[in-house]
C-alpha positions as CSV (number, residue, x, y, z in Angstrom):
1,M,-27.4,-23.7,-2.9
2,S,-24.9,-25.4,-5.1
3,I,-21.2,-25.0,-4.0
4,I,-20.4,-23.1,-7.1
5,N,-23.3,-20.7,-6.5
6,F,-21.7,-20.6,-2.5
7,D,-18.4,-19.6,-4.3
8,R,-20.4,-16.9,-6.1
9,V,-21.9,-15.4,-3.1
10,F,-19.2,-15.9,-0.9
11,F,-16.7,-14.1,-3.2
12,A,-19.3,-11.3,-4.0
13,F,-19.8,-10.7,-0.6
14,S,-16.1,-10.4,0.4
15,I,-15.4,-8.1,-2.5
16,G,-18.2,-6.0,-1.7
17,S,-17.4,-5.6,1.5
18,H,-13.4,-4.5,0.7
19,I,-14.6,-2.2,-2.1
20,I,-15.9,0.0,1.1
21,L,-12.6,-0.1,2.5
22,V,-11.0,0.9,-0.9
23,V,-13.2,3.9,-1.4
24,I,-12.6,5.3,2.1
25,S,-8.8,4.9,1.9
26,M,-8.8,6.2,-1.8
27,V,-10.3,9.5,-0.8
28,L,-8.9,10.0,2.6
29,A,-5.1,9.9,0.9
30,L,-6.5,12.6,-1.5
31,L,-8.2,14.7,1.2
32,V,-5.0,14.4,3.5
33,S,-2.8,15.5,0.7
34,I,-5.2,18.7,-0.3
35,V,-5.8,19.6,3.6
36,E,-1.9,19.6,4.0
37,L,-1.1,22.0,1.1
38,I,-3.7,24.3,2.1
39,A,-2.2,24.2,5.6
40,I,1.4,25.0,4.2
41,R,0.2,27.6,1.6
42,R,-1.9,29.4,4.1
43,K,0.3,28.5,7.2
44,D,-2.9,28.0,8.9
45,E,-3.1,25.8,12.1
46,L,-6.3,24.4,11.7
47,Y,-5.8,23.0,8.7
48,E,-2.2,21.4,10.1
49,K,-4.4,19.8,12.7
50,I,-6.9,18.1,10.3
51,S,-4.6,16.8,8.3
52,R,-2.5,14.9,11.4
53,R,-6.3,13.7,12.2
54,L,-7.1,12.2,8.6
55,A,-3.5,10.7,8.5
56,K,-4.0,9.1,11.6
57,T,-7.5,7.7,10.5
58,L,-6.0,6.8,7.0
59,I,-3.5,4.2,8.9
60,I,-6.1,2.1,10.8
61,I,-8.1,2.2,7.3
62,F,-5.1,1.3,5.4
63,A,-4.2,-2.0,8.3
64,I,-7.9,-3.2,7.7
65,G,-7.5,-2.6,3.8
66,T,-4.5,-4.8,4.1
67,A,-5.8,-7.7,5.8
68,S,-8.8,-7.6,3.8
69,G,-6.6,-7.6,0.5
70,T,-4.9,-10.5,1.3
71,L,-8.1,-12.6,2.4
72,I,-9.5,-11.8,-1.3
73,A,-6.2,-13.1,-2.8
74,V,-6.3,-16.3,-0.8
75,E,-10.1,-16.5,-1.8
76,L,-9.1,-16.3,-5.5
77,F,-7.0,-19.0,-5.3
78,A,-9.2,-21.1,-2.9
79,L,-12.5,-20.8,-4.6
80,F,-11.4,-20.5,-8.4
81,P,-8.2,-22.4,-9.0
82,G,-8.7,-23.1,-12.4
83,F,-9.2,-19.0,-13.3
84,M,-6.0,-18.4,-11.3
85,R,-4.4,-21.0,-13.4
86,I,-4.7,-18.7,-16.5
87,V,-4.1,-15.7,-14.7
88,G,-0.5,-17.1,-13.4
89,Y,0.6,-17.7,-17.0
90,V,-1.3,-14.6,-19.0
91,S,-2.0,-11.9,-16.5
92,I,0.2,-12.2,-13.6
93,L,1.7,-8.7,-14.2
94,P,-0.7,-6.5,-12.9
95,F,-0.6,-8.3,-9.8
96,Y,2.7,-8.0,-9.5
97,S,2.9,-4.2,-10.5
98,E,-0.1,-4.0,-7.7
99,V,2.4,-5.2,-4.7
100,F,4.8,-2.6,-6.1
101,A,2.1,0.0,-6.0
102,F,1.1,-1.4,-2.1
103,F,4.9,-0.8,-1.2
104,L,5.2,2.6,-2.4
105,E,1.6,3.2,-0.4
106,A,2.8,1.5,2.6
107,I,6.6,3.1,3.0
108,A,5.6,6.5,2.3
109,L,2.5,6.2,4.8
110,V,4.7,5.2,7.5
111,M,7.3,8.0,6.7
112,Y,4.4,10.6,6.5
113,V,3.0,10.0,9.5
114,Y,5.9,9.3,11.9
115,F,8.5,11.3,10.7
116,W,6.1,14.3,10.3
117,D,8.0,17.0,12.3
118,R,11.3,15.8,11.3
119,F,11.1,17.5,7.6
120,K,12.0,21.0,7.8
121,N,10.8,21.7,4.3
122,R,7.1,21.5,4.7
123,Y,6.6,20.6,0.9
124,S,9.2,17.8,1.3
125,H,6.9,16.3,3.8
126,W,3.8,16.8,1.1
127,L,5.1,15.4,-1.4
128,L,5.0,12.2,0.7
129,S,1.2,12.5,0.9
130,V,1.0,12.6,-2.7
131,M,3.3,9.3,-2.8
132,V,0.4,7.8,-0.7
133,V,-2.4,9.1,-3.2
134,L,-0.4,7.5,-6.2
135,G,0.2,4.2,-4.3
136,T,-3.8,4.0,-3.4
137,A,-4.6,5.2,-7.0
138,F,-2.2,2.7,-8.5
139,S,-3.1,-0.5,-6.6
140,A,-6.9,0.2,-7.8
141,I,-5.6,0.7,-11.4
142,F,-3.5,-2.7,-11.5
143,I,-6.6,-4.7,-9.9
144,T,-9.0,-2.9,-12.4
145,M,-6.4,-4.1,-14.9
146,I,-7.3,-7.5,-14.3
147,N,-11.2,-7.1,-14.0
148,A,-10.7,-5.6,-17.8
149,W,-8.7,-8.6,-18.7
150,M,-11.7,-10.6,-17.6
151,N,-14.4,-8.7,-19.8
152,T,-12.1,-8.6,-22.8
153,P,-9.3,-11.4,-22.6
154,V,-6.1,-10.9,-24.6
155,G,-2.5,-12.1,-24.2
156,F,-2.9,-15.8,-25.4
157,N,-4.4,-17.8,-28.2
158,I,-8.0,-18.1,-27.3
159,H,-8.9,-20.2,-30.1
160,A,-5.9,-22.9,-29.5
161,Y,-7.1,-22.7,-25.6
162,L,-10.7,-23.4,-26.4
163,T,-10.1,-26.2,-28.9
164,T,-7.0,-27.9,-27.2
165,G,-6.9,-26.6,-23.6
166,A,-3.0,-25.3,-24.3
167,L,-2.1,-21.8,-23.2
168,T,-0.1,-20.7,-26.1
169,G,0.8,-17.5,-27.7
170,I,1.1,-15.8,-24.4
171,N,2.0,-12.3,-24.2
172,P,1.6,-10.8,-20.6
173,W,2.5,-7.3,-21.5
174,A,-1.2,-7.5,-23.8
175,V,-3.2,-7.4,-20.3
176,F,-2.0,-3.5,-19.9
177,N,-3.7,-2.6,-23.0
178,G,-6.5,-4.5,-23.7
179,P,-10.0,-3.5,-25.7
180,S,-11.5,-2.3,-22.5
181,T,-8.6,-1.4,-20.2
182,W,-8.7,2.3,-20.2
183,S,-12.4,3.1,-20.5
184,E,-13.0,0.7,-17.3
185,E,-9.7,2.2,-15.6
186,F,-11.3,6.0,-16.5
187,H,-14.6,4.7,-15.2
188,V,-13.5,3.0,-12.0
189,V,-11.2,5.7,-10.8
190,T,-13.8,8.4,-11.4
191,T,-16.7,6.7,-9.7
192,T,-14.2,5.6,-6.7
193,Y,-13.1,8.9,-5.7
194,A,-16.9,10.4,-6.3
195,A,-18.2,7.6,-4.2
196,G,-15.4,8.3,-1.3
197,G,-16.3,12.3,-1.6
198,F,-19.9,11.8,-1.2
199,L,-18.9,9.3,2.0
200,M,-17.0,11.8,3.2
201,I,-19.6,14.5,3.0
202,T,-22.1,12.2,4.8
203,F,-19.3,12.2,7.9
204,F,-18.8,15.6,7.8
205,S,-22.2,16.8,7.3
206,Y,-23.2,14.7,10.6
207,F,-20.7,16.4,13.0
208,Y,-21.0,19.9,11.1
209,L,-24.6,19.7,12.3
210,K,-23.7,18.8,15.7
211,G,-20.6,20.1,16.3
212,K,-19.8,23.5,18.1
213,G,-16.9,25.9,18.3
214,I,-13.6,24.9,16.2
215,A,-15.0,21.5,15.7
216,K,-17.9,22.8,13.6
217,V,-15.4,24.8,11.6
218,A,-13.4,22.1,10.9
219,S,-16.2,20.1,9.6
220,R,-17.2,22.8,7.5
221,A,-14.0,23.0,5.9
222,L,-13.8,19.2,4.8
223,L,-17.1,19.7,3.5
224,K,-16.3,22.0,1.1
225,I,-13.4,20.3,-0.1
226,S,-15.1,17.0,0.0
227,T,-18.2,18.7,-2.1
228,A,-15.3,19.8,-4.6
229,I,-13.9,16.4,-4.9
230,S,-16.9,14.8,-5.3
231,G,-18.6,17.1,-7.6
232,F,-15.4,17.0,-9.7
233,F,-15.2,13.1,-10.1
234,I,-19.3,12.4,-10.7
235,L,-19.0,15.0,-13.4
236,L,-16.1,12.7,-14.8
237,A,-17.8,9.5,-13.8
238,G,-20.6,10.4,-16.2
239,L,-18.2,11.2,-19.2
240,S,-16.6,7.6,-18.4
241,G,-19.9,5.9,-18.0
242,T,-20.7,7.1,-21.6
243,L,-17.5,5.8,-23.1
244,T,-17.9,2.7,-21.1
245,A,-21.1,2.0,-22.6
246,S,-19.9,2.8,-26.2
247,M,-17.1,0.0,-25.5
248,L,-19.8,-2.5,-24.6
249,I,-21.6,-2.0,-27.5
250,V,-18.4,-3.1,-29.5
251,E,-16.9,-5.7,-27.0
252,Q,-19.6,-7.1,-24.9
253,P,-22.9,-6.8,-27.2
254,L,-24.6,-9.4,-24.8
255,K,-23.9,-7.5,-21.9
256,Y,-25.3,-3.8,-23.0
257,A,-28.5,-5.4,-24.3
258,A,-28.9,-7.1,-20.7
259,I,-28.1,-4.0,-19.0
260,E,-30.6,-2.1,-21.3
261,L,-33.1,-4.6,-21.7
262,N,-33.3,-4.6,-25.5
263,L,-35.3,-7.7,-26.8
264,H,-34.2,-6.7,-30.3
265,S,-31.5,-4.8,-31.9
266,S,-32.5,-1.2,-33.1
267,T,-31.3,1.8,-34.9
268,D,-33.9,3.8,-32.9
269,A,-33.6,2.5,-29.2
270,A,-35.8,3.9,-26.3
271,E,-33.9,4.2,-22.9
272,K,-35.9,2.0,-20.6
273,I,-36.2,3.1,-16.7
274,G,-37.4,0.4,-14.3
275,G,-38.5,-2.3,-16.8
276,I,-38.4,-6.0,-15.8
277,F,-38.6,-9.0,-18.1
278,S,-41.2,-11.5,-17.8
279,H,-42.5,-14.3,-20.3
280,G,-40.6,-12.7,-23.0
281,N,-42.1,-9.3,-22.7
282,I,-40.9,-6.3,-20.6
283,L,-43.4,-5.0,-18.0
284,Y,-43.6,-1.8,-16.0
285,A,-40.9,0.1,-18.2
286,I,-40.8,3.9,-18.3
287,T,-39.6,4.4,-21.8
288,I,-37.9,7.7,-23.3
289,P,-37.8,7.7,-27.2
290,H,-34.5,7.8,-28.7
291,L,-32.5,8.7,-25.7
292,Q,-30.8,5.4,-25.5
293,S,-29.7,5.8,-29.2
294,L,-28.6,9.2,-28.4
295,L,-26.4,8.0,-25.6
296,A,-24.9,5.1,-27.0
297,F,-24.4,7.2,-30.5
298,P,-23.4,11.0,-29.1
299,L,-20.9,11.8,-31.8
300,T,-23.4,10.7,-34.5
301,L,-26.6,12.1,-32.7
302,G,-27.9,8.7,-32.2
303,K,-27.3,7.0,-35.5
304,G,-26.1,3.7,-34.9
305,T,-27.6,-0.2,-34.1
306,V,-27.8,-1.2,-30.4
307,P,-27.6,-4.8,-29.9
308,G,-30.3,-6.8,-28.6
309,L,-31.1,-10.2,-26.9
310,N,-32.5,-11.7,-30.2
311,M,-29.0,-11.4,-31.5
312,F,-27.9,-14.2,-28.9
313,P,-30.6,-17.2,-28.9
314,N,-28.5,-19.6,-26.6
315,Q,-30.5,-18.1,-23.4
316,S,-28.4,-19.9,-21.4
317,L,-25.5,-17.6,-21.8
318,W,-27.7,-14.8,-21.0
319,P,-26.7,-13.1,-17.8
320,P,-29.3,-12.4,-15.0
321,L,-31.7,-9.6,-16.4
322,F,-32.2,-8.1,-13.2
323,I,-28.9,-6.2,-13.8
324,H,-30.9,-3.6,-15.7
325,L,-32.2,-2.8,-12.1
326,T,-28.8,-2.4,-11.0
327,F,-27.9,-0.4,-13.7
328,D,-31.1,1.9,-13.1
329,V,-30.1,2.3,-9.5
330,M,-26.2,3.3,-10.7
331,V,-27.6,5.7,-13.0
332,M,-30.4,7.6,-11.4
333,G,-28.5,7.3,-8.0
334,G,-25.8,9.2,-9.6
335,T,-27.6,11.6,-11.2
336,L,-29.0,12.6,-7.7
337,I,-26.2,13.0,-5.8
338,G,-24.4,14.9,-9.1
339,L,-27.5,17.3,-9.0
340,F,-26.7,17.6,-5.4
341,A,-23.2,18.4,-5.7
342,F,-23.8,21.0,-8.6
343,F,-26.5,22.8,-6.4
344,V,-24.3,22.8,-3.4
345,I,-20.9,24.1,-5.5
346,L,-23.2,26.7,-7.4
347,G,-24.0,28.0,-3.9
348,Y,-20.1,28.5,-3.3
349,L,-19.6,30.3,-6.6
350,L,-22.5,32.6,-5.5
351,H,-20.3,33.1,-2.2
352,K,-22.8,31.8,-0.1
353,D,-22.4,28.7,1.9
354,P,-24.9,26.0,1.4
355,Y,-24.1,23.9,4.3
356,T,-25.9,26.7,6.4
357,H,-29.4,25.3,5.4
358,R,-30.2,22.0,7.6
359,F,-32.1,20.5,4.3
360,V,-28.7,20.7,2.2
361,I,-26.9,19.3,5.6
362,L,-29.6,16.2,5.7
363,G,-28.9,15.8,2.0
364,G,-25.1,15.5,2.6
365,M,-25.8,12.9,5.1
366,I,-28.1,10.6,2.6
367,S,-25.9,11.3,-0.2
368,G,-22.7,9.3,0.9
369,V,-25.0,6.2,1.6
370,L,-26.8,6.7,-1.8
371,G,-23.2,7.2,-3.3
372,L,-22.0,3.9,-1.9
373,L,-25.3,2.1,-3.1
374,V,-24.6,3.4,-6.6
375,Y,-20.9,2.7,-6.6
376,E,-21.9,-1.2,-5.3
377,S,-24.7,-1.5,-7.8
378,G,-22.4,-0.6,-10.7
379,W,-19.8,-3.3,-9.7
380,V,-23.0,-5.6,-9.4
381,T,-23.7,-4.6,-12.9
382,D,-20.4,-5.1,-14.5
383,E,-19.9,-8.7,-12.6
384,V,-23.0,-10.1,-12.9
385,G,-23.6,-9.0,-16.7
386,R,-20.5,-11.3,-17.3
387,Q,-22.2,-14.4,-16.1
388,P,-21.9,-17.1,-16.9
389,W,-18.4,-16.6,-17.6
390,I,-15.5,-15.7,-15.5
391,I,-13.2,-15.0,-18.5
392,Y,-15.8,-13.6,-20.9
393,N,-16.4,-16.2,-23.7
394,V,-13.5,-18.3,-22.4
395,M,-13.7,-19.8,-19.0
396,K,-17.3,-20.3,-17.1
397,V,-17.4,-19.9,-13.6
398,S,-18.4,-23.4,-13.2
399,Q,-15.3,-24.6,-15.1
400,A,-13.4,-22.1,-13.0
401,A,-14.9,-22.9,-9.2
402,N,-13.4,-25.1,-6.5
403,T,-16.2,-27.4,-6.0
404,S,-15.0,-29.1,-2.7
405,S,-17.8,-28.5,0.1
406,S,-14.5,-27.7,2.3
407,I,-14.5,-24.4,1.3
408,V,-17.9,-23.6,3.1
409,P,-16.4,-23.6,6.6
410,L,-13.8,-21.0,5.4
411,G,-16.3,-18.9,3.7
412,I,-18.4,-18.5,6.9
413,A,-15.2,-17.7,9.0
414,M,-14.5,-14.6,6.4
415,I,-18.2,-13.8,5.9
416,L,-18.0,-13.4,9.8
417,F,-14.7,-11.3,9.5
418,Y,-16.4,-9.0,7.0
419,L,-19.6,-8.5,9.2
420,I,-17.1,-7.2,12.2
421,A,-14.4,-5.5,10.1
422,I,-16.7,-2.9,8.1
423,P,-18.8,-1.8,10.8
424,F,-15.8,-1.4,13.2
425,T,-14.1,0.4,9.9
426,I,-16.9,3.0,9.6
427,Y,-17.5,3.5,13.2
428,Y,-13.6,4.2,13.7
429,T,-13.3,6.8,10.7
430,A,-16.5,8.5,12.2
431,K,-15.0,8.7,15.8
432,T,-11.5,9.8,14.2
433,V,-13.0,12.6,12.3
434,N,-15.0,14.0,15.0
435,F,-13.1,17.1,16.1
436,R,-14.9,18.1,19.3
437,E,-11.4,17.9,21.3
438,F,-10.4,20.9,19.0
439,N,-12.6,22.9,21.1
440,D,-10.3,22.3,24.2
441,K,-7.3,24.3,22.8
442,P,-8.3,27.0,21.2
443,L,-6.5,27.7,17.9
444,N,-4.4,31.1,17.3
445,E,-6.8,33.0,15.1
446,K,-4.4,34.8,13.3
447,K,-3.1,32.0,12.0
448,G,-6.5,30.0,11.4
449,G,-7.8,32.0,8.6
450,E,-11.1,30.1,8.5
451,I,-11.9,30.4,11.9
452,N,-15.5,31.9,12.9
453,V,-15.8,33.5,15.6
454,S,-19.7,33.0,15.5
455,D,-19.2,29.6,15.3
456,R,-17.8,28.7,18.8
């Protein structure tokens, strides 16, 4: 393996691991805020205890996520110094903004957890949880802004840079409103909360299945909330994905053609599922006539031209075409977990509890694993789909990468860090959201409106 490819694999492994921490922290912050609000409005002791427990879980996720985020920043400078040189001039403002979002999250979280009982006005305390939610969300938003800029670079004279290597016409504020910024932001935020919600369903499904008494009631309550979060955001993720596809047709037509495995541009394109590209032909593809055109141009009922790989004769600039398969995993997996959430929510609307059925519980346990696979597949599709560019049509990874072999020991050490940190984080999260000891001190049932004596 070349040093450049090692840089690619090393950073892909690191960012793929870090994403898991981001998913957990963002949805946990939202879950804590929702649960405490319910506790305040209902004066419910059970929800109060749950929110305190989840907040403690959030602290450890925040700590490990902070360490991981610091490593990611170090890796960017160490692995891709050429890239960071341009970032330093053109798109540094989102990085600075992310630091302020991080400070908001850190300060609010410390005050929220350690000064819980000092607030006489409970809504004042709850507002701190809202600040934590905003801090986690804006951290993700500002970092995603950098990624959107990598896909559709703005803020400097690109022609001058490509011809002379000089960075001129710099406007760092342009990064906040690039051609792909808001479609990518919409998609990333919605898919992150959806993936996190399904991951919480996995945790709480398991503990609901194994739990007894008040611990079982707590898991059931969180299952209901997590399902509502997942269902709401997976629906928005479908909408944001459609908008992102429309953006790709205009701004990154080669990536779109590779994702859809379009050998030729077409005005009546079929949707291809499971196809592979071999010796100039597509093999083993399931095709659905006209569906791709309809999805690409919904407002005109499929009237439009989707780009094909034939528009780009220089095959050295094509991304690896396996991204069509990762795209299929993302879409099909997202559809499956979306249907699961719809089924469960429909049950609640009919005043039934779907989680009393064992097959629904087992489906919930699978949904989080599948949701995480869908989320990671989406990022692989986006990042590999930009290859060989690190900044689309401006700088290749080979031009940005550190080619020194001295980077290899650092990379191996950081990979080992993630191999330890991620399982520990998931284990600790599962350990702390297990409410078994709630049974040791029965709640006052007059306050705990959600308690069902039959579950004890």
